[in-house]
N, CA and C atoms as an extended XYZ file, in Angstrom:
258
Properties=species:S:1:pos:R:3:atomname:S:1:resname:S:1:resid:I:1 pbc="F F F"
N         0.860       -1.178        0.000 N   MET     1
C         0.000        0.000        0.000 CA  MET     1
C         0.901        1.233        0.000 C   MET     1
N         0.629        2.172       -0.905 N   ASP     2
C         1.425        3.397       -0.942 CA  ASP     2
C         0.775        4.470       -0.061 C   ASP     2
N         1.474        5.591        0.076 N   LEU     3
C         0.990        6.670        0.954 CA  LEU     3
C        -0.376        7.195        0.535 C   LEU     3
N        -0.598        7.336       -0.774 N   ARG     4
C        -1.894        7.843       -1.243 CA  ARG     4
C        -3.024        6.914       -0.814 C   ARG     4
N        -2.815        5.599       -0.963 N   ASP     5
C        -3.845        4.629       -0.576 CA  ASP     5
C        -4.089        4.665        0.933 C   ASP     5
N        -3.001        4.708        1.687 N   GLU     6
C        -3.124        4.740        3.145 CA  GLU     6
C        -3.847        5.997        3.602 C   GLU     6
N        -3.502        7.126        2.994 N   LEU     7
C        -4.144        8.385        3.343 CA  LEU     7
C        -5.629        8.355        3.017 C   LEU     7
N        -5.983        7.847        1.844 N   SER     8
C        -7.402        7.823        1.475 CA  SER     8
C        -8.184        6.860        2.363 C   SER     8
N        -7.507        5.861        2.902 N   GLU     9
C        -8.164        4.957        3.840 CA  GLU     9
C        -8.406        5.653        5.180 C   GLU     9
N        -7.417        6.437        5.633 N   LEU    10
C        -7.541        7.169        6.901 CA  LEU    10
C        -8.513        8.336        6.796 C   LEU    10
N        -8.478        9.025        5.647 N   ASN    11
C        -9.323       10.201        5.454 CA  ASN    11
C        -9.651       10.348        3.967 C   ASN    11
N       -10.793        9.838        3.553 N   PRO    12
C       -11.173        9.925        2.136 CA  PRO    12
C       -11.281       11.357        1.618 C   PRO    12
N       -11.413       12.337        2.517 N   ASP    13
C       -11.544       13.737        2.113 CA  ASP    13
C       -10.204       14.466        2.040 C   ASP    13
N        -9.107       13.795        2.386 N   ALA    14
C        -7.791       14.437        2.361 CA  ALA    14
C        -7.472       14.908        0.946 C   ALA    14
N        -6.920       16.101        0.836 N   LEU    15
C        -6.602       16.669       -0.466 CA  LEU    15
C        -5.207       16.236       -0.901 C   LEU    15
N        -5.116       15.816       -2.155 N   ILE    16
C        -3.860       15.383       -2.750 CA  ILE    16
C        -3.482       16.394       -3.831 C   ILE    16
N        -2.226       16.795       -3.853 N   MET    17
C        -1.744       17.727       -4.868 CA  MET    17
C        -1.348       16.918       -6.104 C   MET    17
N        -2.143       17.004       -7.149 N   GLU    18
C        -1.878       16.253       -8.377 CA  GLU    18
C        -0.566       16.703       -9.012 C   GLU    18
N         0.226       15.743       -9.436 N   GLY    19
C         1.492       16.040      -10.084 CA  GLY    19
C         2.664       16.172       -9.136 C   GLY    19
N         2.416       15.975       -7.842 N   TYR    20
C         3.475       16.153       -6.849 CA  TYR    20
C         3.676       14.896       -6.001 C   TYR    20
N         3.422       13.729       -6.576 N   ASP    21
C         3.564       12.476       -5.818 CA  ASP    21
C         4.972       12.283       -5.271 C   ASP    21
N         5.992       12.713       -6.028 N   GLU    22
C         7.373       12.567       -5.570 CA  GLU    22
C         7.659       13.426       -4.335 C   GLU    22
N         6.858       14.443       -4.112 N   ALA    23
C         7.046       15.332       -2.964 CA  ALA    23
C         6.229       14.896       -1.749 C   ALA    23
N         5.361       13.903       -1.913 N   LEU    24
C         4.542       13.396       -0.806 CA  LEU    24
C         5.448       12.581        0.113 C   LEU    24
N         5.638       13.059        1.343 N   ILE    25
C         6.599       12.415        2.245 CA  ILE    25
C         5.963       11.762        3.461 C   ILE    25
N         4.672       11.943        3.670 N   GLY    26
C         4.061       11.325        4.830 CA  GLY    26
C         2.612       11.711        5.029 C   GLY    26
N         2.113       11.291        6.181 N   ILE    27
C         0.741       11.572        6.587 CA  ILE    27
C         0.813       12.258        7.942 C   ILE    27
N         0.085       13.337        8.099 N   GLY    28
C         0.099       14.074        9.353 CA  GLY    28
C        -1.293       14.440        9.793 C   GLY    28
N        -1.364       15.182       10.883 N   CYS    29
C        -2.651       15.681       11.355 CA  CYS    29
C        -2.421       16.962       12.134 C   CYS    29
N        -3.475       17.737       12.254 N   ARG    30
C        -3.445       18.977       13.028 CA  ARG    30
C        -4.436       18.843       14.173 C   ARG    30
N        -3.942       18.812       15.372 N   TYR    31
C        -4.782       18.741       16.560 CA  TYR    31
C        -5.828       17.638       16.434 C   TYR    31
N        -7.090       17.976       16.407 N   THR    32
C        -8.129       16.950       16.347 CA  THR    32
C        -8.663       16.731       14.938 C   THR    32
N        -8.049       17.360       13.932 N   GLU    33
C        -8.505       17.195       12.558 CA  GLU    33
C        -8.059       15.849       12.001 C   GLU    33
N        -8.700       15.417       10.945 N   ALA    34
C        -8.399       14.137       10.305 CA  ALA    34
C        -7.024       14.170        9.637 C   ALA    34
N        -6.525       13.004        9.299 N   ALA    35
C        -5.225       12.856        8.641 CA  ALA    35
C        -5.181       13.666        7.347 C   ALA    35
N        -3.985       14.166        7.013 N   CYS    36
C        -3.820       14.914        5.775 CA  CYS    36
C        -2.452       14.591        5.166 C   CYS    36
N        -2.299       14.924        3.906 N   ALA    37
C        -1.052       14.688        3.188 CA  ALA    37
C         0.023       15.648        3.686 C   ALA    37
N         1.271       15.165        3.689 N   VAL    38
C         2.416       15.987        4.065 CA  VAL    38
C         3.396       15.982        2.894 C   VAL    38
N         3.771       17.181        2.443 N   TYR    39
C         4.655       17.339        1.297 CA  TYR    39
C         5.946       18.043        1.693 C   TYR    39
N         7.004       17.796        0.936 N   SER    40
C         8.289       18.457        1.106 CA  SER    40
C         8.343       19.696        0.218 C   SER    40
N         8.592       20.850        0.823 N   GLU    41
C         8.716       22.092        0.063 CA  GLU    41
C         9.835       21.985       -0.969 C   GLU    41
N        10.969       21.445       -0.561 N   GLU    42
C        12.113       21.339       -1.458 CA  GLU    42
C        11.786       20.473       -2.678 C   GLU    42
N        11.087       19.372       -2.450 N   LYS    43
C        10.747       18.483       -3.559 CA  LYS    43
C         9.703       19.106       -4.480 C   LYS    43
N         8.783       19.870       -3.915 N   ILE    44
C         7.799       20.573       -4.751 CA  ILE    44
C         8.535       21.531       -5.684 C   ILE    44
N         9.470       22.286       -5.149 N   ILE    45
C        10.222       23.242       -5.967 CA  ILE    45
C        11.042       22.507       -7.024 C   ILE    45
N        11.637       21.372       -6.672 N   GLU    46
C        12.382       20.576       -7.658 CA  GLU    46
C        11.477       20.142       -8.811 C   GLU    46
N        10.263       19.728       -8.494 N   ILE    47
C         9.311       19.322       -9.530 CA  ILE    47
C         8.973       20.508      -10.426 C   ILE    47
N         8.740       21.667       -9.819 N   LEU    48
C         8.432       22.869      -10.605 CA  LEU    48
C         9.605       23.271      -11.495 C   LEU    48
N        10.827       23.036      -11.024 N   GLU    49
C        12.014       23.387      -11.802 CA  GLU    49
C        12.139       22.585      -13.093 C   GLU    49
N        11.421       21.497      -13.205 N   GLN    50
C        11.436       20.727      -14.451 CA  GLN    50
C        10.777       21.510      -15.583 C   GLN    50
N         9.957       22.504      -15.224 N   GLU    51
C         9.219       23.287      -16.214 CA  GLU    51
C         9.628       24.753      -16.267 C   GLU    51
N        10.432       25.214      -15.269 N   MET    52
C        10.770       26.639      -15.206 CA  MET    52
C        12.082       26.823      -14.463 C   MET    52
N        12.582       28.032      -14.440 N   SER    53
C        13.820       28.317      -13.711 CA  SER    53
C        13.584       28.195      -12.205 C   SER    53
N        14.682       28.115      -11.445 N   TYR    54
C        14.574       28.017       -9.989 CA  TYR    54
C        13.819       29.214       -9.422 C   TYR    54
N        14.193       30.421       -9.836 N   ASP    55
C        13.532       31.628       -9.316 CA  ASP    55
C        12.040       31.630       -9.629 C   ASP    55
N        11.685       31.240      -10.852 N   ASP    56
C        10.268       31.175      -11.213 CA  ASP    56
C         9.549       30.090      -10.422 C   ASP    56
N        10.240       28.966      -10.175 N   ALA    57
C         9.641       27.872       -9.402 CA  ALA    57
C         9.347       28.324       -7.973 C   ALA    57
N        10.291       29.027       -7.364 N   VAL    58
C        10.090       29.525       -5.994 CA  VAL    58
C         8.943       30.526       -5.959 C   VAL    58
N         8.916       31.436       -6.923 N   GLU    59
C         7.841       32.436       -6.977 CA  GLU    59
C         6.482       31.756       -7.159 C   GLU    59
N         6.411       30.799       -8.080 N   PHE    60
C         5.157       30.073       -8.303 CA  PHE    60
C         4.738       29.333       -7.039 C   PHE    60
N         5.698       28.658       -6.399 N   TYR    61
C         5.407       27.924       -5.163 CA  TYR    61
C         4.867       28.863       -4.090 C   TYR    61
N         5.567       29.958       -3.848 N   GLU    62
C         5.166       30.882       -2.788 CA  GLU    62
C         3.787       31.493       -3.036 C   GLU    62
N         3.491       31.839       -4.278 N   PHE    63
C         2.236       32.511       -4.599 CA  PHE    63
C         1.056       31.554       -4.731 C   PHE    63
N         1.288       30.379       -5.330 N   ASN    64
C         0.187       29.477       -5.666 CA  ASN    64
C         0.015       28.274       -4.750 C   ASN    64
N         1.057       27.877       -4.054 N   ILE    65
C         0.976       26.649       -3.258 CA  ILE    65
C         1.124       26.930       -1.763 C   ILE    65
N         2.184       27.614       -1.376 N   ALA    66
C         2.469       27.827        0.042 CA  ALA    66
C         1.364       28.597        0.754 C   ALA    66
N         0.734       29.512        0.074 N   CYS    67
C        -0.290       30.362        0.691 CA  CYS    67
C        -1.700       29.806        0.554 C   CYS    67
N        -1.846       28.687       -0.101 N   ALA    68
C        -3.188       28.153       -0.369 CA  ALA    68
C        -3.750       27.428        0.850 C   ALA    68
N        -4.906       27.844        1.276 N   TYR    69
C        -5.662       27.132        2.303 CA  TYR    69
C        -7.017       26.820        1.688 C   TYR    69
N        -7.317       25.533        1.604 N   VAL    70
C        -8.570       25.127        0.967 CA  VAL    70
C        -9.413       24.281        1.911 C   VAL    70
N        -9.374       24.637        3.170 N   GLY    71
C       -10.201       23.950        4.146 CA  GLY    71
C        -9.420       23.022        5.055 C   GLY    71
N       -10.129       22.320        5.917 N   PRO    72
C        -9.481       21.509        6.947 CA  PRO    72
C        -8.682       20.319        6.414 C   PRO    72
N        -8.815       19.998        5.157 N   HIS    73
C        -8.073       18.871        4.591 CA  HIS    73
C        -6.883       19.331        3.750 C   HIS    73
N        -6.533       20.613        3.876 N   THR    74
C        -5.387       21.171        3.163 CA  THR    74
C        -4.121       20.434        3.583 C   THR    74
N        -3.259       20.074        2.622 N   PRO    75
C        -2.007       19.401        2.966 CA  PRO    75
C        -1.092       20.271        3.830 C   PRO    75
N        -0.236       19.607        4.560 N   ILE    76
C         0.830       20.256        5.322 CA  ILE    76
C         2.069       20.262        4.432 C   ILE    76
N         2.810       21.372        4.427 N   ILE    77
C         4.056       21.433        3.674 CA  ILE    77
C         5.191       21.654        4.663 C   ILE    77
N         6.200       20.795        4.584 N   VAL    78
C         7.334       20.823        5.512 CA  VAL    78
C         8.544       21.412        4.822 C   VAL    78
N         9.186       22.360        5.495 N   LYS    79
C        10.452       22.897        5.025 CA  LYS    79
C        11.543       22.296        5.905 C   LYS    79
N        12.467       21.590        5.288 N   THR    80
C        13.521       20.918        6.035 CA  THR    80
C        14.595       21.926        6.415 C   THR    80
N        14.953       21.940        7.681 N   LEU    81
C        16.038       22.783        8.158 CA  LEU    81
C        17.236       21.873        8.408 C   LEU    81
N        18.338       22.166        7.748 N   LEU    82
C        19.527       21.337        7.890 CA  LEU    82
C        20.331       21.779        9.100 C   LEU    82
N        20.773       20.797        9.884 N   LYS    83
C        21.633       21.100       11.027 CA  LYS    83
C        23.043       21.391       10.529 C   LYS    83
N        23.655       22.365       11.149 N   GLN    84
C        25.058       22.636       10.822 CA  GLN    84
C        25.930       21.771       11.714 C   GLN    84
N        26.880       21.111       11.111 N   VAL    85
C        27.802       20.267       11.855 CA  VAL    85
C        28.999       21.103       12.249 C   VAL    85
N        29.316       21.116       13.551 N   ALA    86
C        30.426       21.951       14.039 CA  ALA    86
C        31.749       21.252       13.906 C   ALA    86
């Protein structure tokens, strides 16, 4: 069973971002809300870069994806913070 199948089993109303399966990294939840999709910001931008420059991909992501709230089943987007090794 893949993440999409597992998510739809946990929450049939969970929203999936079409075309971004490679960026789907897990299943999460917010407080008492139902399970939702979790995506990697970095991977979303990498996918967008296949069609546009890095700067355009970041701008498109910030304007069209990062700011989008479409109800309680809106996906969570995770930005990975890298630890600096001393």
